[in-house]
C-alpha positions as CSV (number, residue, x, y, z in Angstrom):
1,M,2.7,-10.2,-11.9
2,K,-0.7,-10.3,-10.1
3,N,0.0,-13.8,-8.9
4,I,3.4,-12.7,-7.5
5,L,1.8,-9.8,-5.7
6,K,-0.9,-12.1,-4.2
7,N,1.8,-14.4,-2.9
8,I,3.9,-11.6,-1.2
9,E,4.2,-12.4,2.5
10,G,6.0,-10.9,5.5
11,D,6.2,-7.4,6.8
12,R,4.5,-5.1,4.3
13,A,6.3,-2.1,5.7
14,I,9.7,-3.6,4.9
15,W,8.5,-4.4,1.4
16,A,7.4,-0.7,1.0
17,I,10.6,0.8,2.4
18,V,12.8,-1.4,0.2
19,G,10.7,-0.7,-2.8
20,F,10.8,3.1,-2.2
21,M,14.5,3.1,-1.7
22,A,15.0,1.2,-5.0
23,L,12.9,3.8,-6.8
24,L,14.8,6.6,-5.0
25,S,18.1,5.3,-6.4
26,F,17.1,5.6,-10.1
27,M,17.8,9.3,-10.6
28,P,21.0,9.6,-8.5
29,V,22.5,6.6,-10.2
30,Y,21.5,7.9,-13.7
31,S,23.0,11.3,-12.9
32,A,26.2,10.1,-11.2
33,S,27.0,7.6,-13.9
34,T,28.2,10.4,-16.1
35,N,31.5,10.0,-14.4
36,L,31.7,6.4,-15.7
37,V,30.8,7.5,-19.2
38,Y,33.2,10.4,-19.6
39,V,36.1,9.5,-17.3
40,A,36.1,5.7,-17.4
41,N,34.7,5.7,-21.0
42,S,32.1,3.0,-20.1
43,G,28.8,2.9,-22.0
44,T,26.2,5.7,-21.6
45,T,24.2,7.0,-18.7
46,T,21.1,5.2,-20.1
47,Y,23.1,2.0,-20.2
48,H,24.1,2.3,-16.5
49,L,20.6,3.2,-15.5
50,I,19.1,0.2,-17.3
51,K,21.8,-2.0,-15.8
52,H,21.0,-0.7,-12.3
53,I,17.2,-1.4,-12.9
54,V,18.0,-4.9,-14.1
55,L,20.1,-5.6,-11.1
56,L,17.3,-4.3,-8.8
57,F,14.8,-6.4,-10.7
58,F,16.8,-9.6,-10.0
59,G,17.4,-8.4,-6.5
60,F,13.6,-8.3,-5.9
61,L,13.3,-11.7,-7.4
62,I,15.9,-12.8,-4.8
63,I,13.8,-11.3,-2.1
64,Y,10.7,-13.0,-3.3
65,G,12.4,-16.4,-3.7
66,V,14.2,-16.2,-0.3
67,H,11.2,-15.0,1.7
68,K,9.3,-18.1,0.5
69,I,11.9,-20.4,2.2
70,P,11.1,-21.3,5.8
71,Y,13.6,-19.5,7.9
72,R,14.6,-22.6,9.8
73,Y,16.3,-24.0,6.6
74,F,18.9,-21.2,6.8
75,S,20.3,-22.7,10.0
76,G,21.5,-25.9,8.4
77,G,22.2,-24.0,5.1
78,S,24.8,-21.9,6.8
79,V,26.8,-25.0,7.9
80,L,26.7,-26.4,4.3
81,M,27.6,-23.0,2.8
82,L,30.6,-22.3,4.9
83,P,33.0,-24.7,3.1
84,L,31.8,-23.4,-0.2
85,V,32.3,-19.8,0.9
86,I,35.9,-20.6,2.0
87,V,36.6,-22.2,-1.4
88,L,35.2,-19.1,-3.2
89,L,37.3,-16.8,-1.1
90,L,40.4,-18.8,-1.9
91,F,39.5,-18.7,-5.6
92,T,38.9,-15.0,-5.4
93,L,42.3,-14.4,-3.8
94,A,44.0,-16.5,-6.5
95,K,42.0,-15.3,-9.5
96,G,40.6,-12.0,-8.5
97,T,39.7,-9.8,-11.5
98,V,41.0,-6.3,-12.4
99,I,38.6,-3.4,-12.3
100,G,39.4,-0.1,-13.9
101,G,43.1,-1.2,-14.3
102,A,43.5,-1.7,-10.6
103,N,44.0,-4.8,-8.6
104,A,40.6,-6.0,-7.3
105,S,41.4,-9.4,-5.7
106,R,38.1,-9.2,-3.8
107,W,36.1,-9.7,-6.9
108,I,35.4,-12.5,-9.4
109,Q,33.7,-12.1,-12.7
110,I,30.4,-13.9,-13.2
111,P,30.6,-15.6,-16.6
112,F,28.3,-14.6,-19.5
113,I,26.6,-11.6,-17.6
114,G,29.7,-9.5,-17.1
115,V,28.9,-8.6,-13.4
116,G,31.6,-8.6,-10.8
117,F,30.8,-10.6,-7.6
118,Q,32.4,-9.7,-4.3
119,T,32.6,-13.0,-2.4
120,S,33.3,-11.4,0.9
121,T,29.7,-10.0,1.1
122,L,28.3,-13.5,0.7
123,A,30.8,-14.8,3.3
124,G,29.6,-12.1,5.8
125,L,26.0,-13.0,5.3
126,V,26.7,-16.8,5.8
127,L,28.8,-16.1,8.9
128,M,26.0,-14.0,10.5
129,V,23.5,-16.8,10.0
130,Y,26.1,-19.4,11.3
131,V,26.7,-17.4,14.4
132,A,23.0,-16.9,15.0
133,R,22.6,-20.7,14.7
134,Y,25.3,-21.4,17.3
135,L,23.9,-18.9,19.8
136,A,20.4,-20.2,19.5
137,R,21.5,-23.8,19.9
138,N,23.5,-22.9,23.1
139,K,21.1,-20.4,24.5
140,E,20.1,-22.6,27.4
141,K,23.5,-24.1,27.9
142,V,26.6,-23.0,29.8
143,I,29.1,-22.0,27.2
144,I,32.5,-23.4,27.7
145,F,35.2,-21.2,26.1
146,K,37.4,-23.9,24.7
147,E,34.4,-25.6,23.1
148,S,33.2,-22.3,21.6
149,L,36.7,-21.7,20.1
150,W,36.3,-24.8,18.0
151,Q,32.6,-24.7,17.2
152,L,32.1,-20.9,16.8
153,W,35.3,-18.9,16.5
154,L,37.5,-21.2,14.4
155,P,35.1,-21.1,11.3
156,V,34.8,-17.4,11.9
157,A,38.5,-16.9,12.1
158,V,39.3,-19.0,9.0
159,T,36.7,-17.2,6.9
160,L,37.8,-13.7,8.0
161,A,41.5,-14.7,7.4
162,F,40.7,-15.3,3.7
163,I,38.8,-11.9,3.5
164,L,41.5,-9.9,5.3
165,P,44.3,-9.9,2.6
166,A,42.1,-8.1,0.1
167,N,39.6,-6.2,2.2
168,L,40.4,-4.9,5.7
169,S,37.3,-2.7,6.0
170,T,34.9,-5.6,5.2
171,T,36.7,-7.9,7.6
172,A,36.5,-5.3,10.4
173,I,32.8,-4.7,9.8
174,I,31.9,-8.4,9.8
175,F,34.0,-9.0,12.9
176,A,32.3,-6.0,14.7
177,M,28.9,-7.2,13.7
178,I,29.7,-10.8,14.9
179,L,30.8,-9.3,18.2
180,L,27.6,-7.3,18.5
181,L,25.5,-10.4,17.7
182,T,27.3,-12.6,20.2
183,F,26.8,-9.9,22.8
184,I,23.1,-9.7,22.1
185,G,22.9,-13.5,22.0
186,G,24.2,-13.8,25.5
187,Y,27.8,-15.0,24.8
188,P,29.8,-14.3,28.0
189,I,31.4,-10.8,28.0
190,K,34.6,-12.1,29.6
191,Y,35.1,-14.4,26.7
192,L,34.3,-11.7,24.2
193,A,37.2,-9.6,25.6
194,S,39.6,-12.6,24.9
195,I,38.2,-12.9,21.4
196,V,38.8,-9.2,20.7
197,G,42.4,-9.5,22.0
198,M,43.0,-12.5,19.8
199,G,41.6,-10.6,16.8
200,V,43.9,-7.6,17.4
201,L,46.9,-9.9,17.9
202,G,46.0,-11.8,14.7
203,L,45.7,-8.5,12.7
204,A,49.1,-7.3,14.1
205,L,50.8,-10.5,13.1
206,F,49.3,-10.3,9.6
207,V,50.5,-6.7,9.1
208,L,54.0,-7.5,10.4
209,T,54.2,-10.6,8.1
210,A,52.9,-8.6,5.1
211,K,55.5,-5.8,5.7
212,A,58.3,-8.4,6.1
213,F,57.3,-10.2,2.8
214,P,55.8,-7.4,0.6
215,N,55.8,-9.5,-2.5
216,V,53.2,-11.8,-1.0
217,M,50.5,-9.1,-0.8
218,P,51.8,-6.1,-2.7
219,N,50.3,-2.7,-1.8
220,R,47.4,-3.9,0.4
221,V,48.8,-3.2,3.8
222,D,50.4,0.0,2.6
223,T,47.0,1.0,1.2
224,W,45.4,0.5,4.6
225,I,48.1,2.5,6.4
226,S,48.0,5.3,3.9
227,R,44.2,5.6,4.1
228,I,44.4,6.0,7.9
229,E,47.4,8.4,7.7
230,N,45.7,10.4,4.9
231,F,42.3,10.5,6.6
232,S,42.4,14.3,6.7
233,D,45.0,14.9,4.0
234,K,43.1,16.5,1.0
235,N,46.2,16.1,-1.2
236,A,46.0,12.3,-1.0
237,E,43.8,10.2,-3.3
238,E,41.3,9.3,-0.5
239,G,41.5,12.8,0.9
240,Y,40.8,14.2,-2.6
241,Q,37.6,12.1,-2.9
242,V,36.4,13.1,0.6
243,E,37.2,16.7,-0.2
244,K,35.1,16.6,-3.3
245,A,32.3,14.9,-1.4
246,K,32.3,17.6,1.2
247,I,32.2,20.3,-1.5
248,A,29.2,18.5,-3.1
249,I,27.3,18.4,0.2
250,A,28.1,22.0,1.0
251,S,27.1,23.2,-2.4
252,G,23.8,21.3,-2.2
253,G,22.7,23.3,0.8
254,L,19.2,22.9,2.1
255,Q,17.4,22.5,-1.2
256,G,20.0,21.2,-3.6
257,R,21.0,22.2,-7.1
258,G,18.3,20.1,-8.7
259,P,18.1,16.6,-10.3
260,G,21.0,15.9,-12.6
261,K,22.7,19.2,-11.9
262,S,25.6,17.9,-9.7
263,V,29.0,19.3,-10.5
264,Q,31.2,17.1,-8.3
265,K,29.9,13.9,-9.9
266,N,32.4,14.7,-12.7
267,F,35.3,14.7,-10.2
268,L,34.4,11.9,-7.8
269,P,35.7,8.5,-9.1
270,Q,33.1,6.5,-7.3
271,S,30.2,8.9,-7.6
272,S,27.6,6.3,-8.4
273,S,28.6,3.8,-5.7
274,D,30.8,4.8,-2.7
275,F,30.0,8.5,-2.7
276,I,26.5,8.5,-4.1
277,F,25.2,10.0,-0.8
278,A,27.2,13.2,-1.5
279,I,25.7,13.4,-5.0
280,I,22.2,13.0,-3.6
281,V,22.7,15.8,-1.1
282,E,24.2,18.1,-3.8
283,E,21.3,17.6,-6.2
284,Y,18.4,17.3,-3.7
285,G,19.7,19.1,-0.6
286,L,19.8,18.3,3.1
287,I,16.1,18.4,3.5
288,F,14.8,16.4,0.5
289,G,18.0,14.4,0.0
290,A,19.9,13.6,3.1
291,L,17.0,13.6,5.5
292,T,14.9,11.3,3.2
293,V,17.7,8.8,2.9
294,I,18.4,8.8,6.6
295,L,14.7,8.5,7.4
296,M,14.4,5.5,5.1
297,Y,17.2,3.7,6.9
298,F,15.8,4.7,10.3
299,L,12.4,3.2,9.3
300,L,14.1,0.1,8.1
301,L,16.0,-0.3,11.3
302,F,12.7,0.3,13.3
303,R,10.9,-2.4,11.3
304,I,13.9,-4.8,11.7
305,L,13.8,-4.3,15.5
306,V,10.0,-4.8,15.6
307,A,10.3,-8.0,13.6
308,A,13.1,-9.3,15.9
309,K,10.9,-8.5,19.0
310,K,7.9,-10.3,17.5
311,A,9.9,-13.4,16.4
312,T,8.7,-16.7,17.9
313,T,12.1,-18.4,18.4
314,V,15.5,-17.3,19.7
315,F,17.1,-18.3,16.3
316,A,14.5,-16.2,14.5
317,T,15.3,-13.1,16.6
318,L,19.1,-13.5,16.3
319,L,18.7,-14.2,12.6
320,I,16.9,-11.0,12.0
321,V,19.4,-9.0,14.0
322,G,22.4,-10.8,12.4
323,V,21.4,-10.1,8.8
324,G,19.5,-6.8,9.4
325,L,21.8,-4.7,11.5
326,P,24.8,-4.9,9.0
327,I,22.6,-3.2,6.4
328,I,22.1,-0.2,8.6
329,F,25.7,-0.3,9.9
330,Q,27.0,-0.2,6.3
331,A,24.8,2.7,5.4
332,I,26.0,4.6,8.4
333,I,29.6,4.0,7.4
334,N,29.0,5.0,3.8
335,M,27.4,8.3,4.9
336,A,30.1,8.9,7.6
337,V,32.8,8.5,4.9
338,A,31.1,11.1,2.7
339,V,31.2,13.7,5.5
340,N,34.8,12.8,6.6
341,L,33.8,11.2,9.9
342,F,35.4,7.9,8.8
343,P,38.3,6.8,6.6
344,V,37.5,5.7,3.0
345,T,36.4,2.1,3.2
346,G,34.8,1.3,-0.2
347,Q,31.4,0.4,1.4
348,T,28.3,1.2,-0.8
349,L,25.0,2.7,0.3
350,P,22.7,-0.4,0.5
351,L,19.8,-0.5,-2.1
352,I,20.8,2.9,-3.5
353,S,24.3,2.7,-4.8
354,S,25.0,0.9,-8.1
355,G,26.7,-2.5,-8.0
356,G,25.3,-6.0,-8.3
357,T,26.9,-7.8,-5.4
358,S,25.8,-5.2,-2.8
359,I,22.3,-5.1,-4.1
360,W,21.9,-8.8,-4.4
361,M,23.3,-9.7,-0.9
362,T,21.3,-6.9,0.7
363,C,18.2,-8.3,-1.0
364,F,19.1,-11.8,0.2
365,A,19.3,-10.5,3.8
366,I,15.9,-8.7,3.4
367,G,14.4,-11.9,2.1
368,I,15.6,-13.8,5.2
369,I,14.0,-11.1,7.4
370,L,10.8,-11.4,5.5
371,S,10.9,-15.1,5.7
372,V,10.8,-14.8,9.5
373,T,8.0,-12.3,9.5
374,A,6.0,-14.4,7.0
375,D,6.3,-17.4,9.4
376,K,5.0,-15.2,12.2
377,E,2.0,-14.3,10.0
378,K,1.3,-17.9,9.3
379,I,1.2,-18.7,13.0
380,I,-1.2,-15.8,13.7
381,N,-3.4,-16.8,10.8
382,S,-3.5,-20.5,11.9
383,E,-4.4,-19.4,15.5
384,S,-7.2,-17.1,14.3
385,E,-8.7,-20.0,12.2
386,E,-9.0,-22.2,15.3
387,N,-12.5,-23.2,16.4
388,P,-13.6,-20.8,19.2
389,L,-15.2,-23.7,21.0
390,D,-11.8,-25.5,21.0
391,I,-10.1,-22.4,22.4
392,L,-12.8,-22.1,25.2
393,H,-12.4,-25.8,26.0
394,E,-8.6,-25.4,26.3
395,A,-9.1,-22.4,28.6
396,I,-11.5,-24.3,30.9
397,D,-9.1,-27.2,31.1
């Protein structure tokens, strides 16, 4: 362990924030998992806590391993990973597992360890790196729209097309993040408008096709429509969940009921994942619960922006933005759903909610960010170790 700590590199503040958020998640996950025990009849609360700790442990191993990889390798790696991701998405659509008796074609079961893996989260991460690569390589070039359609948008469209049938919300989030990244990366706005139009048209055609042939994708499109229609309907299933979440937040007040004393965790089906923010507020209050969680994500966003600004290459900057902002965006959506500002999407609270895929992919993204900051540290250290006489000689020349 001492050797590992000695070899930790990169932004120490990000390490500290991520570590604190992981510790912060222990008690809420332990408390909220009673729903899984008594409603879903799944293990014990101690079992779910230990499982969460194990997932976080492997998540930090992922951060450590990834942050040791020079960030430049991720550029070529994204090109190699895209075909594999598409194959995984196809396999997931064909062989998706069933969770809690419901169709969950967005998941595949990892053999031997019994953990579900959501392939769309890996696809989103790979796409963000791929887009950052394209933008960096064409930063000094005049982008031709037709060429960018083949080189950039075709891989993006194909990947999103295989995510869409099972997961509209994730598709929309990834697409929105790609648009934001391309805007930041200098992709012409007039072309972005065309891409948005094509995306809306593609979604409309998909919905019409699915409605015309309901046996192809049963229930999915109807589920999306019902979630939007029932956004504020407390009698609908999604409305019921949000209603219970709002009750939890309101009953928590400023100071909260106290650790483990949540009442609504017994009624919220996804209390340890999608709606854990509501449980945190109910038990720890708006001051110690909500504000602490929001502050942690704000600090993480701040350090991501600082790291992006200090990056030494265009690709490094876009890479940090591309993999970092989706973490914050997902957290905002999760909290917005809990307070009924957004329809139910099934997005977890990064680093705090239970769930292996979300934790591991978030840790992978954090590792990429730390890889960039570690490279910056190496450059600074190498410059500081230069001979002062050599520096003076260069200055005179």
